[in-house]
C-alpha positions in Angstrom: 0.0 -0.1 0.0 1.5 3.6 -0.5 1.6 5.8 1.7 -1.5 7.9 0.4 -3.6 5.2 0.5 -2.6 4.7 3.8 -3.2 8.5 5.0 -6.9 8.2 2.7 -7.8 5.0 5.1 -6.6 6.6 8.0 -8.7 10.0 7.7 -11.8 7.3 6.6 -11.2 5.5 9.6 -11.1 8.7 12.3 -14.5 10.0 10.0 -15.6 6.8 10.5 -15.0 6.5 14.0 -16.0 10.4 14.5 -19.0 9.5 13.1 -20.0 6.4 15.4 -19.3 8.5 18.3 -21.7 11.2 17.5 -24.7 8.7 17.1 -23.4 6.5 20.0 -24.0 10.1 22.3 -26.9 11.0 20.8 -28.4 7.5 21.3 -27.2 7.0 24.4 -29.0 9.6 25.9 -32.1 8.9 23.9 -32.4 5.3 25.5 -30.9 6.4 28.7 -34.1 9.1 29.0 -36.6 5.7 28.0 -34.9 3.4 30.6 -34.7 6.5 33.6 -39.0 6.8 32.3 -39.5 3.4 32.5 -37.8 2.8 36.1 -39.9 5.8 37.1 -43.0 4.5 35.7 -42.2 0.5 37.5 -41.2 2.8 41.0 -44.8 4.0 41.1 -45.7 0.1 41.4 -42.8 -0.2 43.8 -40.6 -2.3 41.2 -36.6 -1.7 41.6 -35.6 -1.5 37.6 -32.3 0.4 36.4 -30.8 -1.0 33.1 -29.0 1.8 32.0 -26.0 -0.4 31.6 -28.7 -1.9 28.6 -28.8 1.7 27.1 -25.3 2.2 26.8 -25.2 -1.3 25.2 -28.0 -0.6 23.1 -26.8 2.5 21.9 -23.3 1.4 21.1 -25.1 -1.6 18.9 -27.9 0.8 17.7 -25.2 4.0 16.3 -23.3 0.9 14.2 -26.3 -0.5 12.6 -27.4 3.3 12.0 -23.2 3.7 10.2 -24.2 0.6 7.9 -27.4 1.8 6.9 -26.0 5.4 6.3 -23.0 3.7 4.2 -26.1 2.2 2.4 -27.3 4.9 1.8 -30.1 4.2 3.5 -33.4 6.6 3.3 -31.6 8.7 1.0 -34.9 8.9 -1.3 -35.7 12.4 -0.2 -32.7 14.3 0.1 -33.4 16.4 -3.2 -36.4 17.8 -1.7 -36.7 20.3 1.2 -35.1 19.6 4.3 -38.4 18.8 6.4 -38.6 15.3 3.8 -35.3 14.1 4.3 -35.3 14.1 8.0 -38.7 13.3 8.0 -37.8 10.0 5.7 -35.0 9.0 7.4 -36.4 9.5 10.7 -39.0 7.1 10.1 -37.0 4.8 8.3 -34.0 4.0 11.0 -36.9 3.7 13.4 -38.1 0.8 11.6 -34.3 -0.7 11.2 -34.1 -0.2 14.8 -37.2 -2.2 15.7 -36.4 -4.9 13.1 -33.0 -4.7 14.2 -34.0 -5.5 17.6 -36.9 -8.4 16.8 -34.0 -10.2 14.4 -31.7 -9.3 17.6 -34.2 -10.8 20.2 -35.1 -14.1 17.5 -31.5 -14.8 17.5 -31.2 -14.9 21.1 -34.1 -17.0 21.4 -33.4 -19.7 18.9 -29.6 -20.3 20.2 -31.0 -20.5 23.5 -33.8 -23.2 22.4 -36.9 -21.1 21.7 -39.1 -21.2 18.5 -38.9 -18.1 16.1 -42.4 -17.3 17.4 -41.5 -17.4 21.2 -38.6 -15.8 20.7 -40.4 -12.9 18.6 -40.3 -9.6 21.2 -43.8 -7.9 22.2 -43.3 -4.4 21.2 -45.7 -2.3 22.9 -47.0 -4.9 24.5 -47.2 -7.1 21.6 -50.5 -4.9 19.4 -50.2 -3.1 16.4 -51.2 -0.1 18.2 -48.6 -0.5 20.6 -46.0 -1.3 17.8 -46.8 1.8 16.3 -46.5 3.7 19.3 -43.3 2.6 19.6 -42.2 3.2 16.1 -43.3 6.9 16.3 -41.6 7.5 19.8 -38.6 6.3 18.1 -39.0 8.4 14.9 -39.8 11.4 16.9 -36.8 10.9 18.7 -34.3 10.7 15.9 -35.6 14.1 14.7 -33.6 16.3 16.3 -30.3 13.9 15.0 -31.2 14.1 11.3 -32.1 17.7 11.6 -29.0 18.7 12.6 -27.1 15.8 10.6 -29.1 17.3 7.5 -28.3 20.8 8.0 -24.6 20.1 8.4 -24.7 18.7 5.5 -26.2 21.8 3.5 -23.9 23.6 5.4 -20.9 22.0 4.5 -17.9 20.1 6.2 -17.2 21.4 10.4 -19.7 24.6 10.3 -22.5 23.3 11.7 -19.6 22.2 14.4 -18.4 25.5 14.0 -22.2 27.5 14.2 -22.8 24.8 17.8 -19.8 24.8 19.6 -17.4 28.1 19.1 -17.6 31.0 20.3 -19.3 34.2 19.1 -17.3 37.2 19.1 -18.9 39.7 21.4 -21.8 42.2 20.7 -22.4 39.4 17.0 -25.6 38.2 16.8 -26.7 35.3 14.4 -28.0 38.2 12.3 -25.1 39.1 11.4 
């Protein structure tokens, strides 16, 4: 391998890791809030439940799934349209991907554990269509800020969104300037 090719691979690896890290952190916050909500609801019934470790592990797994799906250009159908369309579409599609991956993961674990596929299917949202659609809607809406910032960042150009969000502005300079 030439030095240029090694340098390119190193840059790509760093970029992939940075993208993964941002996805992981966002998903960890979202899943952590879901777990916190669940523990609060269960504590009202005097059931102790804390599974923040699951939120951490699921965030890492789903961030990798999200990275792979993005690299496969999943959800890019409306990229040429006004921003609201690709943001909403990607949020909806990735919520479905997360649910499908979660179901496939549970089935795989169940089958390895000696259970049938039917017995291993997770009962998302209580096992009803209404519950599953509710879970999908919550996940899709939870992904809107991520994809909103992601798409705006793509339009602004590499690094501009990060600079706007995290670098101090000179005193007296407002957004309108």
